[in-house]
N, C-alpha and C positions, 0 to 999 in steps of 0.2 A: 484105508478104513478111517472114518471119522469117529472120534470117541470123546464123549463129554462126561465128566464125573462131577457130581455136586453133593453138597451136604446142607443141612438146615441150619447153618451157623453163619456168622458174619466174617469168617476168614476169607481171604482173597482167593479167587480162582486162579489156577495155573493152567496155561495153554501151551502145549508143545506141538507146533504145526510142523511135523517132520517133512511133509511134502515141501513146504516153503524153505525150511532150514537146509534141506539137501539141495534144492534147486538154486538157492542163492550162495551156496558154497560154505556157509557157516559150519555145516557138518559134512565134510567131504565124503564122497562116495568111497566105500571101502572101510570106513571107520567102524570099529567094533564099539557098540554102545553098551555101557554097563552103568557106571556110577557118575557119568557126566552131569546128570540131572538130580543127584542126591540132594543138593541144596534146595531144590524145588520139591522135594518129597517123594521122589520115585527113583528106583534102581531097576535096571533091566537085566534079564538073563535069559538063557534057554534052559530047557529041562535038565536040571542037574542029575536026575536019575538016569535019563537016557544018554546024556552026553556030558559027563562031569568035567571033561577036558575043555569044553567050549565056554568062553566067558559070556557072550551075549549076542544079540542080533546085530546085523550090519546095515549101515546106511547105504542104500542102493536105489537103482531105478532100471527099468527096461530102457536100453540105449535109444535116445531120440524121442522118448515119451515121458516128459516131465510130470504128467499127471499120474504116473505110476511110482513116483518117488516116495520113499518112506523107510521104515525099519523092516528089513527082511529077516526071516529066520536064517541063521547061518549054516544050518544043515537041513536038507530037505526033510519034510514031515516032522520038524521039531517045533514044539510049542514055544512061543515067546511069552515070557513071564514079566509082569510089572509088579514090583513089590513096593508098597507104600509105607513111608515112615509114620504117617498118621492115617487112620482109616477113612474111607469114603462110604457113601450110602447109595449113590445113584450113578449108573454108568449108561451112557448113550454112545453107540458106536455104529460104524458102517464100513464095509469093505470097499475097495476100489471097483470100478466096472469089471465085471466078469471074474471077480475074486471074492467069493463069499468067505466069511470067517465066523467061527464059533467062539464065544467068550464065556469062560466059566469064572465066577466070582467065589473066592474062598475066604473064610475067616482065619483068625490066628492059629486055630487048631488044625487047619487043613480041611475042614468040612466044606463041601460044596454048598454055597448059599443059593446060587441060581446059574442057569445055563441059557444063553440066548444065541441065536444065529442071525446073521444078516445075509441078504442076497444082493450082491453087487453094492450099489451106493445107497440102498434103502436103509433108513435108520432103524435101529432096534434099541431097546432100553432095558436095563436091569435096575430095579428099585428094591432095596432091602431095609429092614428095620435093624438088622445086625450089621456091625461094622465090617466092611470089606478090607481085608489086609493085602490080598494078592489077586491078580487077574491072570488068566491063561488064555492066550489067543492062538487059535489053530484052524487051519483050513482042512476040514475033514469031508468036504463036499464031493471030491472026485473031479472037480472042475476048477479052472483058474485062468487068470489073464494069460493070453498067448499059449493056452494049453498047459500052463504050469500049475497043476493041481497040487504040487508038492510045496508051494510057497505060501506063507502067511505074510501079509503086508499091513503094517500100521502106518496110516498117514497123519493122523491127528490124535492127540491125547489131551484132554482138558479135565481138570478135577478141582474140587474144593475140599480140603481136608476137614475132618471132624476134629475139633480140639479135644485135648485130654480133659477129663473131668476137673482136674486141678485148675486148668485154664478157665473153664467156665465158672468155677467157684471164685477165682480172683476177679473176673469180670463182674460177677454179681456183687461181690464185696465192694469193689470200686464204685459201682453204681449206687449201692446203698450209702456209702460214705459221701458221695456227691450229693445225694438227696438229703441226707442228714445235715450236711453243711449248709445247704440252701435253706433248710427249714429254720436254722439258727439265725 
């Protein structure tokens, strides 16, 4: 599943290409992925309500098919959750061939902001005016790669965080100070 998240600010985009990371061995197959990417603003988990004992999705692939590499849910029919340290506003995603995925975007209070599904590798997009704090990825289609309708697979995740209001204020004050100094 390809996924792109963006915001309307000048913060840098973060791209986590799990297909490439797994295929080149940086993230070995079988690794449970939780807070390894916290420094880049995202922490992964599986549904704590359904499976509180499970920490997160697993780096995996169908043997011999590198195009299927990515994050797999660690228990069949379990949503993969992506929790952001800073919110985002736009999500673009796709499943791998023959593995559709549904993505729900939530705000901080747990309210569903939007739900979109992709069929195979076709791109789908979620745009909101409200900050997205968490995403839930789930294959609820009844179909899947190699007949595995129980698996959800994330191959790529990209996003640009929306800065906190304090950050925007500091940037604005810095810009005003710069202009004021130039005018003197």
